[in-house]
C-alpha positions in Angstrom: 45.6 11.6 -9.2 44.9 15.2 -8.4 47.2 17.3 -10.6 46.4 21.0 -10.8 46.5 22.7 -14.2 49.3 24.9 -12.8 53.0 25.4 -12.7 55.2 27.7 -10.7 58.7 29.1 -10.4 60.8 29.8 -7.3 64.2 31.3 -8.1 65.5 32.2 -4.7 68.9 33.8 -4.1 71.1 30.9 -5.4 69.0 28.5 -7.3 65.6 28.0 -8.9 62.9 25.4 -9.0 60.1 24.6 -11.5 56.9 23.0 -10.0 54.5 21.2 -12.2 50.9 20.3 -11.2 51.3 21.5 -7.6 53.1 24.1 -5.5 55.5 23.6 -2.6 53.9 25.9 -0.1 56.9 25.5 2.2 58.6 28.0 -0.1 56.0 30.7 0.7 56.3 33.3 3.4 52.6 34.1 2.8 49.8 32.6 0.8 49.6 32.9 -3.0 47.6 35.9 -4.2 45.9 35.3 -7.5 45.2 37.8 -10.3 43.5 37.4 -13.7 45.9 37.3 -16.7 45.5 40.7 -18.3 44.7 40.5 -22.0 45.3 36.7 -22.3 44.7 37.0 -26.1 48.1 38.7 -26.3 49.8 35.5 -25.3 51.7 36.8 -22.3 51.5 35.9 -18.6 50.8 39.4 -17.6 49.0 41.2 -14.7 47.6 44.7 -14.5 49.7 47.1 -12.5 48.0 50.0 -10.9 51.0 52.1 -10.0 54.8 52.0 -9.9 56.5 53.8 -7.0 60.0 54.6 -5.8 59.6 55.2 -2.1 56.6 57.5 -1.8 57.0 58.9 -5.3 54.7 57.6 -8.0 56.8 57.3 -11.2 54.0 55.7 -13.3 50.4 56.3 -12.3 49.3 53.7 -14.9 46.4 55.9 -16.1 47.0 54.6 -19.7 47.3 51.1 -18.3 50.4 49.2 -17.1 51.3 45.5 -17.3 53.8 43.3 -15.5 54.8 40.4 -17.8 56.5 37.5 -16.1 59.5 36.4 -18.1 61.9 33.8 -16.6 64.5 34.5 -19.3 65.1 38.1 -18.2 67.8 38.9 -15.6 67.0 42.7 -15.3 63.8 44.5 -14.6 62.5 45.4 -18.1 61.0 48.9 -18.5 59.2 50.3 -21.5 61.7 52.6 -23.2 59.5 55.7 -22.8 59.3 55.1 -19.0 62.9 54.2 -18.5 64.5 57.7 -18.1 62.1 58.8 -15.3 62.4 55.5 -13.4 66.2 55.4 -13.8 66.6 59.0 -12.7 64.3 58.6 -9.7 66.1 55.4 -8.5 69.6 57.0 -9.0 68.6 60.1 -7.1 67.5 58.0 -4.1 70.6 55.7 -4.1 73.7 56.0 -2.0 76.6 53.7 -1.3 77.6 53.8 2.3 79.3 50.4 2.6 76.2 48.7 1.2 73.8 50.1 -1.3 71.0 52.1 0.2 68.0 53.6 -1.4 64.2 53.6 -1.8 61.9 50.7 -2.2 60.7 50.0 -5.8 57.1 48.8 -5.7 54.5 47.6 -8.2 51.0 47.9 -6.9 48.8 45.1 -8.2 45.8 46.1 -6.2 45.4 43.3 -3.7 49.2 43.0 -3.4 52.3 45.1 -3.8 55.5 43.5 -5.2 58.3 45.3 -3.4 62.0 45.3 -4.3 64.8 46.8 -2.2 68.0 48.3 -3.6 69.8 45.0 -3.1 67.2 43.5 -5.6 67.4 46.1 -8.4 71.1 47.3 -8.3 74.4 45.8 -9.2 77.6 45.6 -7.1 78.3 49.2 -7.9 74.9 50.3 -6.6 73.6 51.1 -10.2 70.0 50.2 -11.1 69.9 47.2 -13.4 67.1 48.1 -15.8 66.7 47.0 -19.4 64.8 49.0 -22.0 61.8 47.4 -23.7 61.5 48.9 -27.2 57.8 48.3 -27.9 55.3 50.0 -30.2 53.7 52.7 -28.0 50.5 52.5 -30.0 50.1 48.8 -29.0 51.8 48.6 -25.6 51.7 51.1 -22.7 53.4 50.8 -19.4 55.0 47.4 -19.8 57.4 46.0 -17.2 59.0 42.6 -17.3 59.2 40.7 -14.0 62.2 38.5 -14.6 64.9 37.3 -12.2 64.9 40.6 -10.3 61.3 39.9 -9.1 61.4 36.1 -9.1 64.3 36.0 -6.6 62.0 37.5 -4.1 58.5 36.2 -5.2 57.2 32.8 -6.2 55.2 33.0 -9.4 52.3 30.6 -10.0 50.5 30.1 -13.3 47.1 28.5 -13.9 46.5 28.0 -17.6 42.9 26.6 -17.1 41.6 29.6 -15.2 44.0 32.1 -16.8 45.3 33.3 -13.5 48.8 34.4 -12.3 49.7 34.2 -8.6 52.5 35.6 -6.5 53.7 34.8 -3.0 56.8 36.2 -1.1 59.5 33.5 -0.9 60.3 32.1 2.5 64.0 32.4 3.6 64.7 35.5 1.4 66.4 38.2 3.3 64.1 41.0 4.5 63.9 44.2 2.6 65.7 46.9 4.7 63.8 50.1 4.6 66.1 53.2 4.9 65.1 55.8 7.5 63.1 58.8 6.1 65.2 61.4 4.3 64.8 64.9 3.2 63.0 65.4 -0.1 65.0 66.7 -3.1 63.2 68.3 -6.0 64.3 67.9 -9.5 62.9 64.8 -11.4 60.1 66.4 -13.4 59.2 68.5 -10.3 58.7 65.4 -8.2 60.0 65.1 -4.7 62.6 62.3 -4.4 63.8 61.2 -1.0 67.5 61.3 -0.6 
C-alpha cells in the first residue's frame, strides 16, 4: 500500500481534520507549496519567513532571520515578545469597526508563497488583534511567529517527516479575504506610514 510519510491538518472555520499518510486535495483551493523545514535540529516544524507586512508596511524585514512555527495547540498568532509592540500598534492603527471589523491584511512572505490573513482572521469580536507574546531567549531565537489556529483556519498544513518539508495550501470553501479600499497614510508607528 502506498502510504506517504506525511500527515496534514485542516482546521477550517468550524471543525478540523487530521490526515495520515495522504492528503485530501478536495480541501485545497490551490496546490500544496512545499518548503524545507528550517533548522530541523531544533525540533520544530518551522519555515523561514522573509518578511511580515501589515498592508504595504513591513513590520519585520527578517534581516536577523524569521521563523514561522506551526503549532496546532495555539489559538492566537504567537509573536516574539520583542516584535509584539510594533506589530500590535500597526494592526490597531489600521483597524476600524464599521459594522464589521475592517483593516489591513497581515501577511507572512515565505518566498514562493505568502500566507495572508484578513482582520476577520486575526481579531476578536471587538475588532482587537488576537496576538500572544512568545517570551523566548533573544540570543537563541529571532523573529519567531507561531502559526496556530489563526493560520490553520485559512491554510492546510502538510508535514513530510522523511524529506523534512512543510507545505501549505489555501483551504477550499473558506470565505475570501476582503481587501479594504486604499486609505490615506498616517505617520506615527516608528515613523512608518500606516494606512488608515
